N, C-alpha and C positions, 0 to 999 in steps of 0.2 A: 719386960714381957713383950715389948714391941719387936724385939730382934727376930723371933721365929716368923712373925708376919712379914717382915721385910724379905726374908728368904723365900717365903711362899709367893710373895708378889714377884720376885725375880724369876722363880720357877714358872709362874703363870705367864709373865710377859715373854719369856724366852720360848715357851711352847707355842704361844699364840703367834709369835713372829715366825717360828719354824714352820707351822702349818700354813701361814700366809705365803711363804716362799714356795711351798709345795703346791699351792693353788695357782701360782702364776702360770698362765697358759704358754707363753713363749719364754721359757727359762733361759737366762744367760748364765755365764760362768759366775757372775757376781751373785746371782740368786742362790746358786748351789753352795757357794762358799759361805754365804750368810746363813743358810739353813744349817750347815755343818757347825758353824760358830754358835748358833742359837742352841743346837742340840747339846754341844759341849758345855755351854753355860747352864743349861737345864740340869745336866748331870752334876755340875758343881753345886748348884742350889739344892738339889736332892740330897747330896752328901751332907751338906750343912744342916739340913732339916732332920735327917734320919741318922746322923752319925752316932749319937749317943745310944740309940736303940738297936742299931745293927751291929755294933761292936766291930770286929775285924772285917765284916762284910762291907763296911762302908768304903773300904779301899778298892773293892771290885767296882763300885760305882765310880770311884775316882779314876779308875783306868779309862772310863769312857769320857772323862773330862780332859782329854788330851789334845783338844783342838781349839785352844783359846787364843793365846798371844800369837802362835804360829799361823793360825787361820786368819786372825785379825790383820796380820802383815800381808797375806795374800789378798785380802779384801781391799786394803789400802792400795796395793799395786793395781788391782782391777779397776778401782775407782779413778785413779789419776794417771794411768798410763794407757795411751790409745793403742800403741803397737806392741804386740807380744808381751803383754803384762805378766804372764805366767808361763815359764818354761820348765823343763824337767828338773833343772838344778834348784829352782825355787821350791818345787814340790818335794824334792829330796831333802832340803833343809827342814821343811815343815814336818815331814815324816820322821826325820831324825829326832826332832824335839818331842814329837808324839811318842816315839818308842822309849825315849828316856823317861818320860812321865809315866808310861805304862810300867816300865821296869821298877820305878820307885814305888808306885802304888802296889805292885805285885810283891815287892820285897816286904813292905809294911804288912800286907795281908799274911804273907807266909810266916813272918816272925811273930805276929800277934796270934795267928791261928794255931801254929804248931810250936810256938816258943823256940824258934831256931836261934842258936848262938854260934856264929861263925865269924871269927875276926876278919878273915879276908873278904867275906861278904859285906861286913860292916864298913870296911875300908872302901870297898868298891861302891857301896851305896853312898857314902859320904862324898867320894870324889865325883861320881856322876851327878850328885845333887848340886855340887858347885858348878859343874859344867852346864847343867840345865838352867840354873839361875843366870849364868853368864850369857848363854845363848838367848834366853827369854828376854833379858834386858836389852841385848843387842837388837833383837827382832823388834822390840817396841820402839827403839830409837829409829830403826829403819822405817817403821810405819809412819813416824812423824816426818822423816825425810821425804817419803813419797809425796806427801802433801806440799812440801816446800820446794822440791825440785821443779824447775820449769814454771815457777809462779809468775815471773814477769812476762813470759810468753803466753800465758793462759788467757782465755777470753774473760770478759767481765763476770759472766755467770759462773764460770769455772773457778775464778778467784774467790767468789762468794762462797762456793761450796767448800773450797780448801780452808777458808777462814773459819767456817762453821766446824769443820772436822778438827782443825788445830785447836780451836778454842775449847771444845768439849774434851778432846783427848788430852790436851796440855793441862787443863784444869784437873782432870782425873788423876794424872800422874802427880801433879803438885800436891793435891789433897792426900793422895795415897801415901806419898813419901813423908809428908808432915805427920799423918796419923801413925805411921810406923814408928816414928821417933817419939811421939807424945804418948801413944798407947802401947808401948812395947810390952808392958806387963799385963795387958788386957786383950787377949786374942779374940774374945767374944765381941767386944766393941769394934775391934779392927775388922772382923768379918762383916759386921753390920755396915760399916762405912764402905767396905769393898762391894757389898751387894748393891748399895745405893748408887755407887759410881757405875757399876756394871749396867744397872737399869738405864742410867743416863746415856751410856755408850750405845746400848741396843737401840734406844729410841733415836739417837743421832744417826746411826747407820741406816735405820729404816727410813728416816726422813730423807736422807741423801738418795736412797734408792728410789723413793717415790718422786723426788724432785727431778732426778735424771730421767725417769720414765716419762714424766709429764713433758719435759723439754723435748725428748725424742719424738713423742707423738706430735707436738706442736711443730716440729721441724720437718715432718713428713711432707714431701713434695705434693702440691695440689691441695693441701689443707691449710686452713688459717687458724691460728691460735685463738683460744677463747677470748683473749684480751686484745685481739687485733685492732679493735676500734681505738683503744688507748695508744697503740703503737702508731696507728695512722695519724692520730691527732698530734703526735710528736714526730712525724716523718721528717727525714732530712730534706734539705733543699734539693732541687733538681741538679744543681752543680755538684753537690756532695754525692748524689746518687750516681751521676756520670763518672765521678772519680772512683767510686767503689766498683762500678762495672769495669772500668779500665784495670783496676787492681786484680779483680777476679779473672779477667781475660788474660792478664799477664801471668798469673799463677797457673791457670789451667792450660792455656794455649801456648804462650810464648815460652814458658818454662817446662812445658809438656807434663804438667802435673797430672793430666789424665792417665798417664802411663803408670802411675802409682797404684799398685794393687790395693783393693778395698778402700779406695779414696772415699771419704765421707764429707758431707757438708760441714760437719763439725771441724774437720781438719782445715778447711778453708777459713771458716769463721775464727778459729784459734789463731791462725797466722795473721789475719787482718785485724784481730781484736774487735770483732763485731759479733752481733748475735747471729745464730743460725737462721733465724727468721729473715733477717735483712739479706743474707746471701741468697736464700731461696727466692725471696721476693724480687731481688735485682735480676736474677737469672730469668725469671718468668716475664717480668714487665719490661726489662731493658735489653735483654739478650735473646729474646724469642724462644726460650727453652720451655718445654712442657713441664719438666721438673729436673732436679739435679742429676739423678741417675740417668735419665734419658739424654740429657745434654752430654754427660761424660761418655756414655756409650756411643753416641754419635761420633765424637772425636776418636774414640778407640776403633770404631769400625772403619772410619776413613783411613786411619793409620794402618789397619790390618789390610785394607784393600791395596794400599801402596806396597806393603810387604809381599802380598800375594802376586802382585804384578811385576815385582822386581826379578829380573832374570838371574841376578846373582844369588837369589835366595830360593832357588828351585828345590834345594835339598831340605828346606825347612818343612817340618810337618805342620799340620793344622794346630796341634797342641802348642808347638813352639811359637807360631804366629800369634796365637791367642795370648800366651804368656807375655810375649814381647809387646803386645798391644795393651797390657794392663789388666787382663782378665785372670782370675785366680785358677780357672780350670777350663777344660775344653767344652763342658756342657753349657755354662752360661755364655761362652763366646759364640758357640754355634747358634744358640737361641737368639741372642742379640743380633747376630749377623743376618740371620734369616728374617727377623722382624724388620730390619733396616733395609735390606736389599731384595728380599723376597726369595733368596736362595741360600743354601748352605755354603760354607767356604769351599767345599769340594766342588759343588755345582758351579760356583763362581769361577773356579779355576778352569772348568771345562769351556767357559765362554771366552777365555783369553786366547790370544794368538798362539800358535804352536810353539813359538820360541820361548814363551814365558809360562807355558803349562807345566805343572809339577806332576811327576809320575808318583803315584801313591802305591 
């Protein structure tokens, strides 16, 4: 009798987490993917709850449960990849798996509702079913790989998050495979265990999202983390701090890291294997920076001014100068340039000697 209640709990948890993502003010790709995943899990739970009562129509609900393992893979990429985590080819793979699931559920509905008997459709259904299982298994392994890749280069906190992900996900796979072998003749008990494992995965993913969101807020320039007093009590020595400042200077200035588009404090922290808080604090207290973004923009603007003054680059447009200086587009470049110099790039050009002015 406990089995239906577990499915109801799974449905409730997935819906709660779905609406929680919809309520996030500044939604990221990760929130959208997790919302889709929660919605698909909710449909899976609904199918398990109402399957016996709805008959063939349960497969219509199953068609909406087509974004589980494929969306989980995209979530793993968004969690553990900083640069271009999701491209069109990744979306194409996820959609392909979703289409296969929709076809399977649609076929089951058609054969149950209209009692269709077609040998070639049965063969196609069986073949595509094998392909779907193969792709789904491969996608799940790739999800595990996403948390493993770059582990040694990850920061301490990032490593902790990867370990949590791998522990929960790995345990779920191990328990699921064991249950399939032991409960091969008891699909109801197998569905019960699957629902329990899915609840654990949902809670794990939500925990990681909250964890990352909290760290992002703590790392905002000009703000101090709520536990800053404990960090101060364990602050590094002045010698270690000076060493960290030199490493940061080397990465940003000597190696021209400021030219990297969308450079974040997390990127520097990951490369130096320190916390984002330490990087921000060192920039403020030992390098005279107002905050990370302001410091990076200063270096970019100085670089842009050199490019604008270079007679050999007179044919470069403002957009090209901005891109070459590390800005993602002309808008942020123009605003940052004006905030730093008091004039726009075009206005700055007008103040240059005639030999270096650029004709627009």
